[in-house]
Structures are given as C-alpha cells and as structure tokens.
N, C-alpha and C positions, 0 to 999 in steps of 0.2 A: 388866488390873483382876483386884485381890486379891479369893479369894473371899468372905471376910469383909465389903469392900464391897459386893458383889452383894447381899449378905442384907438390907443395911442397907433401911428401909421410904426415898420419898422425903423424908420429912421429916426424918430423919435424916441423910439425904445433904444434905440444903439447908443443914443445921446447919451438919455439917461440913465443907460448902464455904465458907457464910458465914465460920465462924470463920479458914478456911485463908486465904480472902480479908483477912480482916483483919491477921493476924496476920503472915503472909509480909509484905505490902508493909510494915506497921512496922518488922519487924524489918531488910529491905532498907532502908529509909528510913535506920534508926540505922546501919546499918554506912556506907552512902552519907555519909552527914554525916558519921559519923567520916573516910570517906578524905577528904571533899573540905575538912574543918575542917583535917586535916592537911595537905592543900596550900596550906590557903590561910595555914596558920601556916608553912611553906615556903618559898611562895611572898615574904611579908612580910619574913623572914627575908634571903631572897635580893633581895628587893626594897632591904630596908635596906644588905645585905655589898656590892652591886650600886653603891650610890651611894658610899658608902665609897670604893669599888676606883674607881669614876670620876673623883673629886676625886684621890686618890694616883696613878692612873694620868696623870691631866695634869701633877703636878710629875716623877714620875719620866720621862715621855717628853720634859716640859722639861729636865731634865739630860742625857739622851743626845740631844735635839738639839744641847744646845750643845756635844757631842763630836763629831758630826755638823758642826756650822758650822764649828767649828776645822781639823779635817783637810780639809773643799772650799775653806777660806779657804787652806791652806798649798797645795793644789793647783793652784789656779786665781788667787791674787793675784799681778799681772804685776809686781809690786813684790819680792816673794818670787823667783820664776822662775830672773832671771839666777845670781840669789847662791844658789841650789841648786844649780843645773846647773853651773854653775865651781868650785863646793865639791867635784860629784861626779866632775869631771875632774882634781880636785887629785894630784899624786905627788909623789915624790922630788925632782923637779925643781921642783916650783910653791917661790915664795917664800913662808916663814911667815908675814911681816905677810899676804900678801895671804889667807892661808888664816884667819886671826884675824878679818880685816877682814870676809870672806863669812861668817862665823859669828856676829859680831857685828849685822851686817846684820839676819840671819836671827832671832838673839833677840830685836831687837829691835822687830822688826814682828810675832812671834807674840806679844811680851808686849804690845802694844798689844789685841790680843783677849782674853788668857788673863786679865788683869787683872780684868776686868769679872765674868767668871766665879769667880774666886778657888779654884776649888776641884779647877782639872785642871793634869795634868803633861805636859806635850808633848814627842816624842822623834821628831829625823828621823832616820833611817838611809839612809846612801849606799853604794851598790855596791862602792866604794873602801876602804871603812874607815872612812870620816868619819861624824861623827853631828853634830846638834846636839840640846842638851836644855834645859828650863825648870826642871829642878831641879840641884841637885847633884850630880855622878857619882866624887864622891870615894872612896866607897866601893861603888861599881856602874858596871859597863862596859855601856852600852846595845847594842854589839854581843851580849850576852850573849842578845839576842832573838832573834838570828838562829840560836840552837842550842834553840830553844823549840820542844814538837813542832807547838803552833799556829801556827808559821811557815810550815808547809808549804801549809797553807789558804787563808794570806795572798797565798801566790805564785799562787792557782789560781783566785782570785776575777777575774770578769770585768768588765770596763768601768767604773763611778764606786759598784761596790757594796764592803762594809762587814764585815770580818770582827770578828764581836764576840766578844770571848774568853771573856770572864766575869771572875770574881775572881781576880786576881794578884797572888802575893804581894810585900806593897810594896817599893818598890825606891827611895823618893825620901826622904828624909833629913826633909824639913820636915813631914812628918805622923808622927803614933806610933800609927796603924791597921793592924792586921798587912795590910790587903788591900785593894788598888783595885779598882775595876771599868773592864776596860781594852777596847780595839775598836784594831784597825790595818786600814789600806788602802794597796794600793801604789800610789804616784806615777805614771802613765805619760803620754805622748805620743806621738801617732800610734801609738801598739800597744804602744811600747819604756816598759821599766822602767827609770825613774832614780831612783826612791828609795823609801823606804816613811815612813808617819807613825804613831806608835802613840800613841795617848790614854789616860792612865788619870784616872779621877775619886776623890774622895774619898766612901766611904761613909757618911759622917756625916751628912749633911743628909736620905739616906733611911732611914737608922737612927734618925733623931728622929723622919722622920714615923711610922715602922713603933711606936714607941715610945708612941706616943700613944695604942693600943688595949690594952683591956684584959688582963689576966693569960689571961684562957681563950681570949680569941683572937690571931691569928697571921697574919700577914702576909709573904711571902717572896716573891724571886724566884729561879726554878729557871731550868737552861736543858733541852735536849734531852734529856740524859739522865737527869735529875731531883735531878740534883747542885744546892744550895743555893748562890745567888751572893749574895744580899744579904737579913740577917736582924737585926734586932734585937739579938741576943744573936751575936757575932762567931763564939763557940765550933763554933758550927753550920756555918760557912761551909763548903764542899766535901765536905762530909755529903750521903748522900742524902736528899730529901722523902722520908719512908715512905708517902707517900698518894696518892705522884704514878703510880701505877696506875690510880687511881681517879678523876682529874681526866677531865671531858670532854675528848672529841677536840677540839671545838672551842670559842669561847668559850662560856660558860653555867655551870651548876651542876650540882653531884652531892652524895649524902648517904653519911655515911661514921659508923660506931661508935667514938669512942672510949671503953674503959674502962666499955663499956655505958650510954654519951650519944650521942647524934645530935648529929653535926655536919653543916654545909652546906659545901662546896667549893666558891668560885668562879673561876672563872680566865679572865685574858684576855690574850693577846700583846699581849706588846712589841713583839719580834720575829720574824722565823720561826721561832725558838728558842728565845726566851724568854719563858717567860710570868708576869705577875704572880699571886699565889695570896693569897687569904684565908680561914680556915678560923675559922667561930664557930657556936657553940651556939644551937637556938634553943629548949630547953626553959621559959628564963624566958617568952617570948613567946606559948609554947603556954598558959601556965598559966591564964592568964583565959578562954581559949577552950575549955578542958576542963571547965573549971567549966561555963560557958553552956552545953556537950554536957550532961551529967548533968543540968540543970534540965529542957533539952527534954526529953531518956529519962522524967523523971518525968510528966511533962504529957502525953507521947505516952502511955504505959502508962495513965493515968488516964482518957484519952480510950477509949482502946480498952475497956477493962473495961465504960465506959457506955454505949457503941455496941453492943457484943456483947450486954450484959443488953436494951436496948430493940430489937435486930433477933429474938433469940429469941422475945420474946415476939410480935412479928409475925409470925414464921415460923409460932409455934402457930394464931394464928389464921387464918390466909390457907391454911393446909394442910389445915384440920379437911374445908372445902365436896369436896377434891379426894380428900382420903382416902373421905369416900362417895361420891364419882365411882366409884374406885377400886372399891370393895364391886361397884356395881353392874353395874359391867365385868365382873366373876366370874360376877357372876350369870348376865348374858349369853351368855358365856362357854359357860357349863353345859348353854345351851337354854332358859334360859327370857326369850323375846324379849319377854315382856312387861313386863318390868324396865323401872322408869323412874327416874331419877335425884331429878327435882321440886325440881331447884337451882333458887333464882332470886335474880336479884340484879341490878345497873347495873356490876357491875366486871366485869374481864375470866373469872372463876371462875363467876359466877353467867351469862356469857353462853355460857362453854363448856357448862354442863348443859345450858342450853338448847335449844342447837344439839345435843348429843349426842342428847337424847331425840328431837330432831326428826329424826336421822339415821337411829336407829333404825327410828322409824315409816316412813322410806321404804326401808331394807333390806327391813323388811317385804314391803312392795309389789312391792320389786323381786323378792324371791324368786319373789312369787306369780308374775309377769308373766313371768319367766325358765320357771315350770314351763310356762307354757302356749306359750313360745317355742318349747321343746325338746318338745313333743309333737306343736306346726306342723311343726317342721322334720324330724321322722321320717317324719312322712306325706309330705313333698317330696320325701326321697330316695329313700323306698318308690315315689313315682307317678314320678320320674325313672329308678330303677333297671328298672321295669316298660315303660318308653317307649323305653330306650335298645336300638340294633339293632347287633347284633356288627360292625363293617367286615371282619374276616375273611370271614363270612358273604356280605355284596356283593360282593367280591371273585371269590369261590368259584362264586357264581352267576353275574356278569360270564364269568368263564373258561368255566363250562359251557356258556353260551348261544355263545361263540367258538367253542367246539368242535363245539357241533354245524352252528354256520352254515359252518367249513369242511367238514366230515364233507359239507354241501352241494356243498359248488363256489365257494363264495359268498368267496372268499378276501378280497375288497375290504374287504367290512363285518366280516369277520371282523379284518381290522386294523386298524378305526375302532375297534370293540370292545375291543383289547387297547392302543389309545391310550389310549382312555377308560379303560380300569382304572388304566394307567400314571398317569396324571395326576391321578386321584383318589387312588389309593395316595400319589403325592409333596405332595396338596394335604391330604387330612384326618390321614398323620403329620408333625407338626410337631416330633418330638422334638430332631431335629439342629438345630440355627441355621446349619450350615456346610456345603456339597456341592462335591466337586470340579466344575470349571467344565465338563468332557465330561459331567459327570451333568443339570446343569442347564442344554448343548444339547439333550442328549437329552427334556427333559422339554419345549422348546421347539419340537423335532421331531414331537411328539406332537401338542402343540398347533397349530401351523399346520397337520396332516392333518386334524385337527378342525375349523378353520377353512374348508380348503377343501372340505370333505365337507358342511358346513354350508350355504354361501353358493355352489357353484359354482362359484368362481372359483380359478384357479391360482395362487396366491401361492408363491415359488420362494423357497425358505429356503436360501441359502449360508453356507458353513461355512467360515471362513477364519482358522482359530486353529491358533498356532503348537504343535507337538508337546510343547514343553517347558513349555508352558502348562496342558495339560490336568489335570494333576492337583492345580493349585492349589486351594485352597478358597477360597470366596464364598461370600456368605451367599445363603441360600434366596431362591428368586424375585426372584433381581436384574435378568433379562434378559426375563423374560413380562413384566413391565408397560412396559417400554421394546418389545419385539414389539408388543404389542396395540396401544399406542399410534403407533407405525408405521402398521398397517395401517388402524386406522379415522380417523386424521388424516392422516398421508402418502396413504396408496396410496385415502382416503373408502371403505375396503371393496369395493376392485376388485381386478383379478390386477396382480402385480408381481412386485418383486425386494427383499427385505430380508434384507441380508447382518448376519453373526456374525463380527466377525474378533477375533484378541488375540494380543499380543507383548509382551515383557518390556523398559520402557523403560530407557534409560541409568543412569538412578537405582536401576535395581534393581526400581521398581515394577510391578505388574501394569495393562496398558491393556486395557481392553474397548471395543470399538466395536462401535455398532447404526447401520447406514445402511439405507437406505429409496430406491426410485427413483420415489416421489412426486409430488406437487406443488410442495411444497416451502413456506417464506413468505416472506412480503413483509420487508423490512430491520424493518418498526414493529412488526409481528409477533413477528418473533423477539427485538427487544428487550423485549418486554411478557414475552415468554415467562422471558428469561432476568431480569427482574425478579422475577418471579413466584416461579421456585424459590429466588431468593435471601430474600427477603421474608415469605413466606407463612407462618405458622405450619403445625407440622406437622399438628396435628391437622384445619385445614381442607383439605378436599378439592378437588381443581382440579375446577370447572368445567366446563371442556372436556372433560374426558373421563370417559369411561363406567367403571362400575366394571369392574371386573378378577378375572378368575377369583380370583386370590391373594388380593384385599380388599386389594393394596397400590398406590395411586396411582403417578403418576410423580414427584409433589413428594415422597411418602413413600421413595420409593427415596433418592431425593437425602439427604433428610433422615437417614437411617438411614445411610448411609454416612458421613455427617458424625459422629453420636453414634459409631461404629463407628472409623473412623480418625482422626477430629479434622482437623487443620490437613495431614495428610499427603494426604489425598482431595482432588484436583480434578476438572473437566468442561470438555469443549466442547462447544457447539452451535454448526453451521457449518449454514445454510438457505439457500435463492435461489429465487426461482418457477422451477416447472420443472426444478429441479434436485436435488429429492430433501432429504432431512435427513439429519445426522449426528450422534448423540451418541456421546463419546468419555468414557469415565469411567478414571481414574486412582487407583489404591489400592494401599498395602503388601501383599505376599505372603502374608506370614504374617497369618493373619484373629486380629481379638482378641476380649475379651468386649465383647458391647452394654453402653451407661451406661458 
C-alpha cells in the first residue's frame, strides 16, 4: 500500500473507495458496452452476409450439381456405355461409318440431358484418341486436355470422385466468355479406366448473381491456392484474392481493414478446395448503434455525478461518530481507561459505541482479576517448590540403605532395595517415551522380584527373547501391565510361571508374547475380554484389573499401541480353562511418535 494512502483518514479512504467503486465500474461498463455493441454490429452484418451467402450458395451448388449429374449420367447410363466402349476400342481397321454412328449416338444421348441446362459443354475423351464433344471442335482439339497440368490429378482420382478444375480458358465457340468453370472425372468399370469426361459451365449465370450486390460489396469463388475462379469482373479471374490468408480456416466470418475501413469476410466451402467468399462493410450498420452508445454514455455520466454527491453527503454524516470513537480509543491507548465514547443510537455505529464502552468496563474488571490471580499463582508456585523432594536425594538414600544392609551381610534385602530403586527410577523418569526391549524386560525382572518378596510366592519369570530383538525400541511400560495382569488374574496371586518371548515376524514386525501358567479363562470370558479391549474407550479403566504400578491398565496398553502404530498393530489372546493365557502383540520395529 502506498505511504500516502496509509496516512489518509478513514473518512477519506472511504470516500476514495466509493469514488473508485463508482468510476471504475462505469468506465468498465462503457468499454464493455462498446465491445458488445461492436460485436452486435458485426454479428448483424455477419447474419445479413450469411443470409445472402445462403441464397447464393444454393444457386451455385445447383449449377455444380448439374455438372455432377451430367458426369454421372455419362458414366452410369446403360444406353451410353456400349457406344462409349465400342468407340474406345476403334482403330484404323474399324469402319468409319461405325465410328460416326457411335459418336452420333453418344452426342444424341448427352444432348437430351444438357439441353435442359443450357450452359454446359461436355467432352468425352477416350484412350485411343477418339473424343465426343457437345460443342464445335473446329478451332479446338479436345485431346489438348490430355496435355493440361491438371489432367494428371484426374488420373489419380479414386472411385467416383471428381476433379474440380476451376476457371479454364474458353474452348467453345458457342460463348464469347473468356473462361468456363470446368470439372473432370475418369470413367471406370471394375477398376479399369475406359475414358474421361470433362464438363465446362458458362460463368454468366453466377456472374449475374454476383453483380446484384452493391459496388462496395463483392462476392467471389476462390480455389485452394487463393486464385479467383468466378467474379463479376472477368478481368480478376485467375488472380490472387488479396485477403485469402485472412479467411477463417472453417466456414465462418473474419474481419479485415481496407483503406482504413472495416470489412467482414464470410466464407463457406463449395467443395473441399473451393470457397464462396463474400466481403461486406459494416460501417453503415454501426451508425445508429454508435449514436445510441454516446447517448448511453452521457446518461451514465449524469447519474454517476449525482450518486457521487449523495454518497459523499451520507459518508460525512455516518463517519462523524466513528471519528469520535477513534479519538476515544486514542485516549484509552494513552492509559486513560476511564474515557468513554458515550455514543448512542439505534444504528450499527451507535451499537458499536455502546458495546465498546461496555468492553472497556469489562477490561478494567479483568485486569483487576488478573492481578489477583497472578498474586495467588506466585504464592502457589512458592508453596509447590517448598514441597518438592529432589528424586536424586531419594535414590541416594535408598542406595545408602542398600549399602548398609549389604555390609551387615543381608544381600537378599539389599537386592530388593536395589530393585525398588531401579523400578522407582524408571517410574519417575518419564523423559523417554521409548526404551529398548532388554531394558523393559529388566524392569519387569525387578518388578517380579518385589512381588515375590511381598507375597512370598515364587513367581518364575522366564525370558525367551530372540537376541536380534533386544535392542529394538518399544513404548515404555508396555510389558509391566501385562505381567501384572497375568499375576493377578492368571496366577490369582499364586506361584507359577510367566514367560516373556519375542521374535521377528515374516513381515518384519516385532512380536512380543506374555504367557502364564495360570487358571486360564472359559470361552465366554475370553470373548467378553476381547470385546472389552476392542470397544471400551481409552479413558475407561478396566473394571476387573487393579491399579498398576505404571498407571497404565491392560486396555490402555492396547489403545496406546493403536495410537502409535495404527493399522500395523494387531494382537491375539488365547486362553482356556487350566491352560493359562497367552497375549501376543505385533507392531513395527521402528517406533513412531504417539498421536
């Protein structure tokens, strides 16, 4: 944001914003209106041109269809085919009378068709040099067609397709026009060519149609190279159409400038190579719309000025209370918390002033309460510090007691104190969330030793851990709740065996087992336990388990593993009456972070 804009007051920023929001849309609206108007004019001119093109296109297509009809008639008429083939097989030994009869038959048959069209000239060429023409050949030998550059393309035509030759120099004495519109196709049967047919059409009909348009409009037929094939001015035929490169690739419209004036070019395909092109100006059609656009601009400008005046007055009226509220805020910021805006009213600004004053009242009360809370907090922290006992002091005292007992020869009780010290140290120190498997096993050895000293029963802890699993890190206090559960519920606090085993599964996960030789469980009890471990929320403690040393129940162990390892953790519980209980845990070797 520019520095000068940041220094403006809220009122000035609001006024500037309103003016921008009024002016910019108006300018954009006028520009869009201009663009849309121009497009509307062009669309209207294009529609008119397209309608003219549609009528002309129908007439020109009708003429070209006549040419196609004559060529197809010669190729497929059953009365013509025998005479054409016989004429094509004639040689020096053939009777001249027969040759003349064949030609007369062909001419007579063709004349019945082209007489109804009146402006077509037909030539049938045969491979043996014979030909038949519907026009006088006194000054022109039709076999000269065979030397034309386009004749090689006729040879390459496949199937029943036609070669549209274009404007060909007039070869008929029946018309004084300099050009004829020509097309040709080969005559084939079973893939063998037995002749060629060339049809020429007078341009007068199409030129008269084109001549109906105004002087500033033009309509032409061009070929694929941009050469003019038909124009009302015969002198331009054969020349390049100057705006061919600006025609749309497909049928449609485009715009060009000619001597500073816009023209619309509309084109449509007559054949795959020929296009019918119409070129029309649209200046006259745009005159009325331009006048309307200027009137619309003046009306918008008038209302823009009127709205600006009204809005500036309203902004000034509405921002006065806000300015007073700002002054109040500045004084409060300087420390004068007793200041109030005293703004009232039923509108948003009035409610804002009222709510602001009430907020300052609450802030004063909260500051006072916060001072009292801070004072009480400092007193509580001091009391807590005074009540704390250094854990190192406790461990040092236990070690001193253990040394004194050992010096008196009581090694058994000394070991119990050592186990208690180790267990308390691991219980109090919760800095590390993960420990190695062998450290977790060591903690449980101390735990079993303390249980045996307390109850007098000899619980045997058997370790069957694979050596390659001892250094893997597992969550702290993972096994102790399972050992405690096995002792209390499996052995019923009596003598027995508890086994800890570990190995690496085939999928790479770590498997830890805790087995006991206790009373086991019946099937219904086992099913209830499994359901309990699956559905009971983590926060709910197990009803059947006593509080553990670590504060983590059996169900919490399972939930904790689910949180840490997700779907990669699974377990099994197997038990039967007098068969003991086996709990199997499987989870990834790499410890992640909880949650």
